[in-house]
C-alpha positions in Angstrom: 0.0 0.0 0.0 1.4 3.4 -1.0 1.4 6.0 1.8 2.5 9.1 -0.2 -1.0 10.4 0.2 -0.1 10.8 3.9 2.6 13.3 3.0 1.0 16.5 4.2 -1.5 17.1 6.9 -2.4 13.9 8.6 -6.0 13.0 9.3 -7.8 10.0 10.7 -8.4 8.4 7.3 -4.7 8.7 6.6 -3.8 7.1 9.9 -6.3 4.4 9.3 -4.4 3.4 6.1 -1.6 2.2 8.4 -3.6 -0.9 9.3 -3.4 -1.9 5.7 0.3 -1.7 5.5 2.3 -5.0 5.4 3.6 -6.4 8.6 7.1 -7.6 9.0 7.8 -10.5 11.3 8.5 -9.2 14.8 12.2 -8.9 15.5 13.3 -10.7 18.6 15.7 -9.3 21.2 18.8 -11.4 20.5 22.0 -11.1 18.6 21.6 -11.5 14.9 24.5 -12.9 12.9 25.1 -12.1 9.3 22.7 -14.5 7.7 19.9 -13.6 10.2 20.5 -9.9 9.7 20.5 -10.3 5.9 17.2 -12.2 6.1 15.6 -9.6 8.2 16.8 -6.7 6.0 15.7 -8.4 2.8 12.2 -9.1 4.3 11.8 -5.5 5.3 12.9 -4.3 1.8 10.5 -6.7 0.2 7.5 -6.0 2.5 8.0 -2.2 2.6 9.3 -1.7 -0.9 7.6 1.7 -1.3 9.6 3.3 1.5 12.8 1.2 1.7 15.8 0.4 -0.4 18.4 -2.2 0.6 21.8 -2.1 -1.0 25.4 -3.0 -0.2 28.0 -0.3 -0.3 30.9 -2.8 -0.5 32.3 -5.9 1.0 34.4 -6.7 4.1 37.8 -8.3 4.1 36.2 -11.7 4.1 33.6 -10.9 1.5 30.6 -10.1 3.7 28.2 -7.4 2.4 28.1 -4.0 4.1 24.4 -3.5 4.0 22.6 -0.2 4.2 18.8 0.1 4.4 17.3 3.4 3.3 14.0 4.6 4.6 12.1 7.4 3.0 9.4 8.4 0.5 12.1 8.3 -2.2 14.4 5.6 -0.9 16.2 5.0 -4.2 17.3 8.5 -5.0 17.9 11.9 -3.5 15.1 14.5 -3.8 15.9 18.2 -3.7 15.2 19.7 -0.3 15.1 16.3 1.5 18.2 16.0 3.8 20.2 12.8 4.0 20.8 11.2 7.4 22.7 8.1 8.5 23.4 5.8 11.4 26.4 3.5 11.4 27.0 0.8 14.0 29.3 -2.1 14.9 32.4 -0.4 13.6 34.2 -2.3 16.3 32.9 -5.9 15.9 32.8 -6.6 19.6 30.6 -3.5 20.4 27.3 -5.0 19.7 24.4 -3.0 21.2 24.3 -0.5 18.4 24.0 -3.2 15.8 20.8 -4.6 17.4 19.4 -1.1 18.2 19.6 -0.2 14.5 17.7 -3.3 13.5 15.0 -2.5 16.0 15.0 1.1 14.7 14.3 -0.1 11.2 11.4 -2.2 12.4 10.0 0.7 14.4 10.2 3.1 11.5 8.6 0.9 8.9 5.8 -0.5 11.1 4.8 2.9 12.4 4.7 4.7 9.0 1.1 5.7 8.5 0.2 5.0 12.1 2.3 7.3 14.1 2.2 11.0 13.2 5.8 11.8 14.2 7.3 8.8 12.4 5.2 9.4 9.3 6.3 13.0 9.1 9.9 12.0 9.7 9.8 9.6 6.7 8.0 12.2 4.6 10.8 14.7 5.2 14.0 12.8 5.6 16.0 10.1 3.7 17.4 7.8 6.5 20.3 5.5 5.8 20.9 2.8 8.3 24.0 0.5 8.4 23.7 -2.0 11.2 27.2 -3.4 10.8 30.3 -1.7 9.4 32.5 -4.6 10.6 30.6 -7.9 10.1 33.9 -9.9 10.1 34.7 -8.6 13.6 31.3 -9.4 14.9 31.5 -13.0 13.6 35.0 -13.4 15.0 33.9 -13.0 18.6 33.8 -16.4 20.1 33.7 -15.5 23.8 31.8 -12.2 24.4 33.5 -9.9 26.9 32.6 -6.6 28.4 35.9 -5.0 27.9 37.8 -6.4 24.9 37.4 -9.2 22.4 39.4 -10.2 19.3 36.5 -9.0 17.1 37.2 -5.3 17.7 39.3 -5.1 14.5 38.4 -6.1 11.0 39.5 -9.2 9.2 43.0 -7.8 8.6 43.3 -6.8 12.3 42.9 -3.1 11.7 41.0 -0.8 14.0 38.6 0.9 11.6 38.2 3.9 13.8 41.9 4.6 13.3 41.9 4.0 9.6 40.6 7.2 7.9 42.6 10.1 6.6 43.4 12.6 9.4 43.3 16.4 9.1 45.9 17.0 11.8 48.7 14.5 11.1 49.5 11.9 8.5 47.8 8.6 9.0 50.0 6.2 7.0 48.1 3.0 7.5 46.8 0.6 4.9 43.3 1.7 4.0 40.9 -1.2 4.6 38.0 -2.3 2.4 35.4 -1.3 4.9 37.0 2.2 5.3 37.2 2.7 1.5 33.6 1.6 1.1 32.5 4.3 3.6 34.6 7.0 1.9 33.2 6.1 -1.5 29.7 6.0 -0.1 30.1 9.5 1.4 30.8 10.8 -2.1 27.5 9.5 -3.5 25.2 11.2 -1.1 24.8 14.7 0.4 24.8 13.5 4.0 24.0 16.3 6.5 23.9 14.5 9.9 25.2 11.2 11.2 26.0 9.2 14.3 28.3 6.3 14.8 27.2 3.8 17.5 29.8 2.2 19.8 29.9 0.6 23.2 32.2 0.4 26.3 31.1 3.7 27.9 28.0 6.0 28.2 28.6 9.3 26.5 27.9 11.3 23.3 31.3 12.4 21.9 31.7 15.2 19.3 34.5 16.4 17.1 37.3 17.0 17.0 39.0 13.7 18.1 42.4 15.0 17.1 43.7 18.5 17.0 46.4 21.2 16.9 47.0 24.3 19.1 44.9 26.4 16.7 41.9 24.2 17.6 42.4 24.5 21.3 44.6 21.6 22.3 46.5 23.8 24.8 43.3 23.7 26.8 43.0 20.0 26.5 40.2 20.1 23.9 39.9 20.5 20.1 36.9 22.4 18.9 35.3 22.8 15.4 33.9 26.1 14.1 30.5 24.5 14.8 31.1 23.7 18.4 27.8 25.2 19.6 25.9 22.9 17.2 27.9 19.8 18.1 27.3 20.4 21.8 23.6 20.8 21.1 23.5 17.6 19.0 25.3 15.6 21.6 23.1 16.9 24.3 20.0 16.1 22.2 20.8 12.5 22.3 22.2 12.2 25.8 19.5 14.2 27.6 16.9 11.7 26.4 18.8 8.6 27.7 18.4 8.4 31.5 21.6 6.4 31.9 23.7 8.8 29.8 22.7 11.9 31.6 22.6 10.2 35.0 23.9 6.8 36.1 27.2 6.3 34.2 29.7 3.5 34.2 31.3 2.5 37.4 35.1 2.9 37.7 35.2 5.0 34.5 35.2 8.7 33.7 32.1 10.6 34.4 31.0 13.1 31.7 28.9 16.2 32.6 25.5 15.8 31.1 26.7 12.7 29.3 28.6 14.5 26.6 32.3 15.2 25.8 34.6 16.7 23.2 36.5 13.8 21.7 39.9 15.2 22.1 39.1 16.1 25.8 38.4 12.5 26.4 41.6 11.3 24.6 43.2 12.2 21.2 42.5 9.8 18.4 44.1 9.8 14.9 42.2 8.6 11.8 38.7 8.6 13.3 35.5 8.5 11.3 33.7 11.4 12.8 36.4 13.9 12.0 36.6 12.6 8.5 32.8 13.0 8.0 32.9 16.6 9.2 36.0 17.8 7.3 35.7 15.9 4.0 32.1 14.9 3.6 30.3 18.0 5.0 28.5 15.7 7.4 28.2 16.5 11.1 28.8 13.2 12.9 29.0 12.3 16.6 30.0 9.1 18.4 27.5 7.5 20.7 28.8 5.2 23.4 25.7 3.3 24.5 26.7 0.6 26.9 29.2 0.2 29.7 29.7 -3.4 28.6 30.8 -3.8 25.0 29.0 -7.1 24.5 26.2 -7.4 27.1 24.0 -10.4 27.6 21.0 -10.8 25.2 18.5 -10.4 28.0 19.6 -6.8 28.5 18.8 -5.8 24.9 15.1 -4.8 25.5 16.4 -2.4 28.2 18.9 -0.8 25.8 16.1 -0.3 23.2 13.8 1.3 25.8 16.6 3.6 26.9 17.6 4.7 23.4 14.5 4.7 21.3 13.5 8.3 22.0 17.1 9.5 21.5 17.4 7.7 18.2 14.3 9.3 16.9 14.9 12.8 18.2 18.5 12.8 16.9 17.3 12.1 13.3 14.9 15.1 13.5 17.9 17.4 14.1 18.9 17.0 10.4 16.3 19.7 9.9 18.2 22.2 12.0 19.4 25.5 10.5 19.1 26.5 6.9 18.9 24.9 3.5 18.4 25.9 -0.1 19.7 26.1 -3.6 22.1 28.5 -5.3 21.1 29.7 -8.8 22.7 31.8 -11.5 21.0 34.7 -13.2 19.3 32.4 -15.7 17.8 30.2 -12.9 20.3 27.3 -13.4 21.4 25.6 -10.2 25.1 26.1 -9.4 27.1 23.1 -8.2 30.4 23.3 -6.3 29.8 26.8 -5.0 31.1 27.6 -1.5 28.3 28.4 0.9 29.5 29.1 4.5 28.6 31.2 7.5 30.9 34.2 7.5 32.3 33.7 11.0 32.6 29.9 10.9 34.5 28.9 7.8 35.6 25.2 7.5 39.2 24.3 6.6 37.7 22.3 3.7 34.9 24.7 2.5 31.4 23.4 2.4 30.0 23.5 -1.2 26.8 23.0 -3.0 26.0 19.5 -4.5 25.3 18.7 -8.1 21.8 20.2 -7.7 23.1 23.4 -6.3 21.9 22.5 -2.8 23.4 23.5 0.5 22.5 22.4 4.0 24.0 24.2 7.0 23.2 23.0 10.6 22.8 26.1 12.7 21.2 27.0 16.0 18.6 29.8 16.2 20.2 33.3 15.5 21.2 35.8 12.9 23.9 34.8 10.4 25.6 36.1 7.2 26.0 33.5 4.5 29.1 34.0 2.3 28.5 32.5 -1.2 31.7 32.3 -3.2 32.7 31.3 -6.8 36.5 31.6 -7.4 37.3 34.7 -9.5 34.1 36.5 -8.5 33.3 38.8 -5.6 31.7 37.0 -2.6 27.9 37.3 -2.4 26.7 38.0 1.2 23.2 37.3 2.3 21.7 37.5 5.8 19.4 34.8 7.3 17.6 34.6 10.7 17.0 31.2 12.1 13.9 31.4 14.3 13.9 30.0 17.8 11.3 27.5 16.8 12.0 26.3 13.2 9.4 24.6 11.1 8.8 21.0 12.2 10.7 18.6 9.9 12.2 21.3 7.8 15.1 23.7 8.1 14.6 27.3 7.1 14.5 27.4 3.3 16.7 30.1 1.7 17.4 30.0 -2.1 20.2 32.3 -3.3 20.4 34.0 -6.7 24.1 34.5 -7.4 25.1 37.3 -9.9 27.1 34.9 -12.0 27.4 34.3 -15.8 29.6 31.7 -17.1 30.2 28.0 -17.7 29.2 25.7 -14.9 32.2 23.4 -15.7 34.5 26.3 -14.9 33.4 26.3 -11.3 34.4 22.7 -10.7 37.8 23.3 -12.4 38.5 26.4 -10.3 37.2 24.9 -7.1 38.7 21.4 -6.8 37.9 19.1 -3.8 40.2 19.2 -0.8 43.0 16.7 -0.7 42.9 14.1 2.1 46.0 15.4 3.8 46.6 17.0 7.2 44.9 20.3 6.3 45.4 21.7 9.8 49.1 20.8 9.9 50.4 24.2 8.7 48.1 26.4 10.7 50.2 28.8 12.9 50.0 28.6 16.7 48.6 31.8 18.2 51.6 32.2 20.5 54.3 30.3 22.3 51.8 29.9 25.2 49.7 27.6 23.0 52.4 24.9 23.1 51.2 21.9 25.2 52.8 21.7 28.6 54.3 18.6 30.1 51.4 18.5 32.5 48.9 18.4 29.7 50.9 15.8 27.9 50.8 13.6 31.0 47.1 14.1 31.4 46.5 13.2 27.7 48.7 10.1 28.1 46.7 9.1 31.2 43.5 9.4 29.2 44.9 7.3 26.4 46.0 4.5 28.7 42.9 4.7 30.9 40.4 4.7 28.0 42.0 2.9 25.0 38.9 2.2 23.1 37.0 4.9 21.3 34.3 2.8 21.1 
């Protein structure tokens, strides 16, 4: 049964249609190995074909598919004005709660479309990509589950995938793994706006940067992005709705105020996925540590679902934060590859419009000046005011007419993509006082030894 008729204002007749939707077999609260997970995903894709699309973005070292299920009104292709969101779990194979949460989230979304107003509106307005396992080889390698460390943490080549991405602060000369390459290529195919990476072994929402230089604040034992206010808000959005994250945290481990932390403040990490997303994919990503025990007993899974369900839904809704729109030339043609940034928060790798001329900027309520730039032309400045209460399920829409005449191809040539090298490496320190002290070095070393796993 198609539910596109439900895409506007909901009424009782529209909600009633929900009873006519197909029903997927109830997912049990147990650990689902690769074959069971594939069977579940394929059944969902078959039974809810109008709102889902299942595809593999690549294969693991041992040849297992890296499955992604897309949920949305247009699951197979991007639609202008509809932001792209993603969840990725099980990057470390022995951190298992996130894997099962995402399977239950899939079930919750598809079975409540047309029945629950919030979920229906979310599917109407968002394209949601869900990857339950980035490291299926690691998950299958765990023979004796453990709360602290198992041999399934790494991939099939024994690489930690959360140390395997290009780094913006120092060279990361490691062999790029198939799973990492698959993610990097996937990020090039979609205009992802917001993301979260689900881990285990602690209870905290961690936000970028994970690595840093003095210019990003490491002298103060932190490393902040130009969008630190937004990242703190996003992390708090998730943590504040999980009673354990904002309250009872793991015994004998670090406590985090309000259940959030800057990644570098926790401990520095080179080659992490959330920094890569933010710098090179224009995607705001945070890391969610969801369980004190990495691989808890199956009977605890219902509790984890109940604790995280509201947070998982609310976090997806934040993809509609801020402002979005298209940039057009004087003839009304959309302009790809044009830099669109807030004047006072420029990114070291400038954020650009996609092939449809679209931009998405996650911003908190306030007044901002957008700087629209095409190399060789004067910047075009335009002011926007993000209201305190934005429209539900939509960012503020602001199309921009750029006074530009010329060949679109010339924009791409003159505005090439950023190289995957340490872009921050040559930024000058503000003063000699920004050099890390021995004390800060020892504190950092202690954090690394005390909390090895960025889970």
